[in-house]
C-alpha positions as CSV (number, residue, x, y, z in Angstrom):
1,M,101.9,-123.0,142.7
2,N,101.6,-122.6,146.4
3,L,105.1,-122.9,148.6
4,T,105.4,-123.8,152.1
5,G,107.5,-121.6,154.4
6,A,110.3,-123.7,154.4
7,G,109.8,-123.8,150.3
8,K,109.9,-120.0,150.1
9,I,113.0,-119.7,152.3
10,A,114.5,-122.4,150.1
11,L,113.9,-120.1,147.0
12,I,115.3,-116.8,148.3
13,L,118.4,-119.0,148.7
14,L,118.8,-120.3,145.5
15,I,118.2,-116.7,144.1
16,A,120.8,-115.4,146.5
17,G,123.1,-117.9,145.4
18,A,123.0,-117.1,142.1
19,L,123.7,-113.6,142.2
20,G,126.4,-113.8,144.3
21,A,127.9,-116.5,141.9
22,G,127.2,-113.8,138.5
23,Y,128.7,-111.0,140.7
24,Y,131.9,-113.4,141.7
25,Y,132.3,-114.0,137.7
26,F,131.2,-110.9,136.0
27,G,131.5,-108.2,138.5
28,P,134.8,-106.2,139.3
29,N,138.1,-107.6,140.0
30,P,138.7,-106.1,144.0
31,H,142.7,-107.2,142.8
32,P,142.9,-106.0,139.4
33,V,146.0,-106.8,136.8
34,F,147.2,-104.2,134.7
35,N,146.9,-105.5,130.8
36,E,149.1,-105.0,128.5
37,K,148.9,-101.3,127.9
38,T,150.6,-100.3,131.5
39,I,153.7,-98.7,131.2
40,N,156.4,-100.4,133.6
41,T,158.0,-97.3,135.3
42,T,160.4,-99.4,138.2
43,A,164.1,-99.6,137.2
44,P,164.9,-102.5,135.7
45,E,167.1,-105.5,137.6
46,G,170.2,-104.5,138.4
47,G,169.4,-100.6,137.9
48,P,170.0,-97.9,140.6
49,A,167.3,-98.4,143.4
50,G,164.7,-96.0,144.1
51,E,164.9,-94.4,140.6
52,T,162.7,-95.3,137.6
53,T,163.3,-95.5,134.0
54,S,162.3,-93.5,131.0
55,T,158.5,-94.7,129.5
56,T,159.7,-94.0,125.8
57,A,162.3,-96.1,124.0
58,S,164.1,-93.0,122.3
59,N,165.5,-91.7,125.4
60,D,166.6,-95.1,126.7
61,N,170.0,-94.4,125.1
62,T,172.3,-94.1,129.0
63,A,173.5,-98.0,128.5
64,G,177.1,-98.3,129.6
65,S,176.9,-94.2,131.0
66,E,177.2,-92.9,134.2
67,S,173.8,-92.7,135.8
68,S,171.2,-89.9,135.2
69,S,172.1,-88.0,138.7
70,E,176.1,-87.3,136.7
71,A,174.4,-85.6,133.8
72,T,174.2,-82.0,133.4
73,A,172.7,-79.6,130.9
74,S,175.0,-81.0,128.3
75,E,172.6,-84.0,128.0
76,A,170.0,-82.5,126.6
77,G,167.9,-85.5,125.6
78,P,167.9,-86.7,121.4
79,F,168.6,-83.9,119.3
80,S,165.0,-83.6,117.0
81,Y,167.0,-82.2,113.5
82,T,166.3,-84.4,110.8
83,A,168.2,-83.3,107.4
84,P,166.8,-82.8,104.4
85,E,166.7,-85.7,101.9
86,P,168.5,-85.4,98.7
87,V,166.4,-85.8,95.6
88,D,167.6,-87.1,92.4
89,G,171.0,-87.2,93.4
90,K,174.3,-88.1,92.4
91,L,177.2,-90.6,93.6
92,K,180.2,-88.7,94.6
93,G,183.3,-90.8,96.5
94,V,186.0,-88.9,98.8
95,V,188.7,-90.6,100.2
96,E,190.5,-88.5,103.0
97,L,194.1,-89.6,103.3
98,G,194.3,-88.7,107.0
99,A,197.2,-89.4,109.8
100,T,195.9,-92.3,110.9
101,G,195.2,-94.1,107.9
102,F,192.2,-93.8,105.0
103,N,188.5,-92.7,105.6
104,S,186.2,-93.2,102.7
105,F,183.0,-92.0,101.9
106,V,180.0,-92.1,98.9
107,V,177.4,-89.5,99.0
108,N,174.4,-89.2,97.3
109,I,174.3,-85.2,96.5
110,D,171.6,-83.1,95.0
111,K,171.5,-79.6,92.9
112,D,170.4,-77.9,96.4
113,K,173.5,-79.4,97.9
114,N,171.4,-81.8,100.3
115,W,173.0,-85.0,101.0
116,K,172.8,-88.1,102.3
117,L,176.4,-90.6,103.5
118,E,175.8,-94.1,101.5
119,K,178.8,-95.6,102.6
120,A,181.7,-95.1,104.9
121,E,184.7,-96.9,105.6
122,F,186.9,-95.6,108.6
123,G,190.7,-95.8,109.7
124,N,192.0,-98.3,106.9
125,S,195.2,-97.8,108.1
126,M,196.3,-101.5,106.2
127,V,195.8,-99.0,103.2
128,I,199.1,-97.3,104.1
129,E,200.8,-99.7,106.1
130,N,201.0,-102.6,102.9
131,M,202.5,-99.5,100.8
132,A,206.2,-99.7,100.6
133,T,207.3,-99.2,96.8
134,D,205.5,-97.3,94.6
135,Y,203.8,-100.8,92.6
136,D,202.9,-101.6,96.0
137,I,200.9,-98.2,96.5
138,R,199.2,-98.2,93.0
139,V,198.2,-102.1,93.6
140,G,196.4,-101.3,96.8
141,L,194.9,-97.9,95.6
142,K,193.4,-99.6,92.4
143,K,191.6,-102.2,95.0
144,Y,190.4,-99.5,97.2
145,I,189.3,-97.0,94.3
146,G,187.2,-100.3,92.9
147,N,185.4,-101.0,95.8
148,M,184.2,-97.5,95.2
149,L,183.8,-97.7,91.4
150,D,181.8,-101.2,92.5
151,Y,179.2,-99.3,94.8
152,G,178.0,-97.0,91.4
153,V,180.5,-94.2,92.0
154,S,181.7,-92.4,88.3
155,G,185.3,-92.6,88.0
156,K,185.5,-88.9,87.4
157,D,183.7,-88.7,91.0
158,V,186.2,-90.0,92.7
159,H,188.1,-87.3,94.8
160,F,191.1,-87.6,96.9
161,V,192.0,-84.9,99.9
162,V,194.9,-84.6,102.3
163,S,194.4,-83.7,105.6
164,S,196.2,-81.3,107.5
165,G,197.8,-82.7,109.8
166,A,198.8,-86.2,107.0
167,Q,200.7,-83.5,104.7
168,K,203.5,-84.0,106.3
169,A,204.1,-87.5,106.7
170,P,206.6,-89.1,104.1
171,I,204.2,-92.3,103.4
172,T,201.4,-89.5,101.9
173,Q,203.7,-87.4,99.4
174,K,204.2,-91.1,98.1
175,I,200.8,-91.5,97.8
176,I,200.0,-88.4,96.0
177,K,202.3,-89.2,93.5
178,V,201.2,-92.2,92.7
179,L,197.5,-91.4,92.2
180,K,198.6,-88.0,90.3
181,D,200.4,-90.8,88.1
182,M,197.5,-92.3,87.7
183,G,195.3,-89.3,86.7
184,Y,193.8,-88.5,90.1
185,M,193.7,-84.6,91.2
186,V,194.8,-84.5,94.8
187,N,193.8,-81.7,97.0
188,T,195.6,-80.7,100.0
189,V,193.6,-78.7,102.9
190,T,195.3,-76.1,105.6
191,P,193.8,-76.5,109.1
192,E,191.7,-73.4,108.4
193,Q,190.4,-74.6,104.9
194,E,189.5,-78.3,107.0
195,G,187.4,-76.2,109.8
196,T,185.5,-74.2,106.7
197,L,184.7,-77.7,104.6
198,G,183.7,-79.3,108.1
199,L,181.1,-76.2,108.8
200,K,179.6,-76.7,105.7
201,C,179.0,-80.2,106.1
202,A,178.3,-80.5,109.7
203,L,176.2,-77.3,110.7
204,P,172.6,-76.9,109.1
205,P,171.8,-73.8,107.7
206,S,169.0,-73.3,110.6
207,Y,171.5,-72.9,113.3
208,T,174.2,-70.8,111.1
209,N,173.2,-67.9,113.5
210,K,173.7,-70.0,116.8
211,G,175.7,-72.5,116.5
212,F,179.3,-73.1,115.7
213,F,181.8,-76.0,114.4
214,V,184.4,-78.0,116.5
215,D,186.7,-80.9,114.8
216,I,189.3,-82.5,117.5
217,G,191.3,-84.6,115.2
218,S,194.5,-86.3,116.1
219,G,197.2,-83.6,114.7
220,N,194.8,-80.8,115.4
221,T,191.8,-79.2,116.4
222,K,189.5,-76.6,114.2
223,I,186.9,-74.4,115.6
224,A,184.7,-72.6,113.5
225,W,181.8,-70.4,113.2
226,T,180.0,-67.7,110.1
227,A,180.8,-64.2,110.7
228,S,179.1,-61.7,108.4
229,G,178.3,-64.5,105.8
230,E,182.1,-65.4,105.8
231,V,183.6,-68.7,107.8
232,K,186.4,-67.5,110.2
233,S,188.1,-70.7,111.2
234,L,191.1,-71.1,114.3
235,E,193.3,-74.0,114.5
236,T,194.6,-75.3,118.4
237,Y,196.2,-78.6,119.4
238,G,194.8,-82.0,118.4
239,A,194.4,-84.7,120.7
240,K,197.7,-86.2,120.1
241,Y,199.9,-83.4,121.6
242,Y,200.7,-85.7,124.6
243,E,203.1,-87.6,122.3
244,A,205.3,-84.1,121.8
245,G,205.1,-84.1,125.5
246,T,203.1,-80.7,125.5
247,N,201.7,-79.9,129.0
248,A,197.6,-80.7,129.0
249,D,197.3,-77.0,130.9
250,A,198.9,-75.2,128.2
251,V,196.3,-76.8,125.8
252,Y,194.2,-76.0,128.0
253,E,194.5,-72.3,128.0
254,E,195.0,-71.8,124.6
255,A,192.0,-74.2,123.5
256,G,190.1,-72.2,125.6
257,A,191.3,-68.8,124.4
258,K,190.3,-69.9,120.8
259,A,187.0,-70.8,121.8
260,K,186.4,-67.4,123.7
261,Q,186.7,-65.7,119.9
262,I,183.8,-67.4,118.8
263,P,180.7,-64.6,119.3
264,T,178.6,-64.4,122.3
265,S,175.1,-65.1,119.9
266,K,177.0,-68.3,118.5
267,R,177.6,-70.3,121.1
268,E,173.8,-71.7,122.1
269,I,174.7,-75.2,120.4
270,C,177.8,-76.9,118.9
271,F,178.4,-79.4,115.6
272,I,181.3,-81.7,116.8
273,I,183.2,-84.4,115.2
274,G,186.8,-86.1,115.6
275,G,188.1,-89.1,117.0
276,T,187.4,-88.0,120.7
277,P,183.7,-87.1,120.3
278,F,182.8,-90.9,118.5
279,D,184.3,-92.6,121.4
280,L,182.4,-90.3,123.7
281,A,179.4,-90.7,121.8
282,K,179.2,-94.2,121.0
283,E,178.8,-94.7,124.9
284,H,175.3,-93.8,124.8
285,R,174.5,-94.1,120.9
286,N,170.7,-94.4,120.7
287,G,170.3,-97.0,118.1
288,K,171.5,-95.6,114.8
289,E,170.5,-91.8,115.2
290,R,172.4,-89.8,113.4
291,Y,172.9,-87.3,116.4
292,T,174.0,-88.0,119.4
293,V,174.2,-84.9,122.3
294,L,177.3,-85.9,124.3
295,K,177.2,-85.3,127.9
296,A,179.5,-82.8,129.7
297,P,182.9,-83.5,130.0
298,E,183.1,-84.1,133.5
299,A,180.4,-86.9,133.1
300,Y,183.1,-89.2,131.2
301,K,185.6,-92.0,132.3
302,M,188.3,-91.0,129.8
303,E,191.0,-93.7,130.4
304,K,193.2,-93.9,127.0
305,A,195.5,-91.2,126.7
306,K,194.4,-90.0,123.2
307,T,190.9,-89.9,124.6
308,K,191.6,-88.3,127.8
309,A,193.9,-85.4,125.7
310,G,190.7,-85.0,123.7
311,G,188.4,-84.4,126.7
312,N,190.7,-81.9,128.0
313,I,190.5,-80.1,124.3
314,Y,186.6,-80.4,124.8
315,K,186.4,-79.0,128.4
316,A,188.7,-76.5,127.4
317,I,186.1,-75.4,124.8
318,A,182.8,-76.2,126.6
319,D,184.4,-73.8,129.9
320,A,185.4,-71.6,127.6
321,T,182.2,-70.8,125.7
322,G,179.1,-72.0,128.2
323,C,177.7,-74.1,125.6
324,K,175.7,-76.7,126.7
325,Q,174.7,-78.7,123.6
326,F,177.4,-80.5,121.7
327,V,175.6,-82.5,119.1
328,F,177.8,-85.1,117.9
329,D,177.2,-86.2,114.0
330,W,177.8,-89.5,113.0
331,D,177.8,-88.9,109.2
332,A,179.7,-85.8,108.6
333,N,183.2,-85.3,107.3
334,F,185.2,-82.4,106.0
335,T,185.5,-84.1,103.0
336,I,182.0,-84.3,102.5
337,G,182.2,-80.4,102.9
338,F,184.3,-80.6,99.9
339,L,181.7,-82.6,97.8
340,L,179.5,-80.0,98.4
341,G,181.7,-77.1,97.2
342,L,182.1,-78.8,93.8
343,K,179.9,-77.9,90.6
């Protein structure tokens, strides 16, 4: 086919137009839009201007807490240790008669003393408050024990332990008497024994040579560590020292003096439990993690009297030891250490 000059020009323009259209639809986008896999690293709405958020969900645990600029070395991010699961374990129950109420735990324990908390109730003060007579105590305790039996704990595997801070309360002695009349053995412990049992529960074996244990309770604080295969346990003021009019500076000095007895080699990490650490840890717990690394004491706004007093003790121990990693264990309790000591 012979084309005129005008025809040739028209054909060239037609081909050029087709190529241009193809490039428009199928060529690279000069203004790319990120696809689904792109990670947004800008601060969320309402977040600190000019800062970036974490790109991994496991590190996004600062809701309700201070900004990251106020964090110190004490906030070291998630604690990576995973406790071994019990194999072919047995359910055992323990009830703590504490200074402010009952705490109960159902624990699965195997022959190697690996354990897992299956069920817990904290601060059941109604059990104490509604018990006026021996009959009331008996009825209340039967219902309380029944809840544990319904969960699958054998009656012979339900144990009662009285904390050292609760032993002076008159109602506690009445409860002990009724429990004994019902055929249950009631175990009382000293503050030093509490510290030993708490360490046995909360301090993982792999951290024995570099860590220590602290339990900041209402009535007293327990500090414990191992030395030459033995547990050394000390007692100092509890978080309710202000009720007796005790000076905060005096508490700080004594708690610090006790903590300075911990060998330097054992100060790398502290496993901590108790009411005040609980209040602090819940401010930035990541989901249902078992271990929450606390921030430095100064990083928290402590407004309640008990929390502020417990924070004073926490700060005294942190300052005295220089420890930068305090790990709160959401499952540990000294009474579980008691169960671990049973044959």
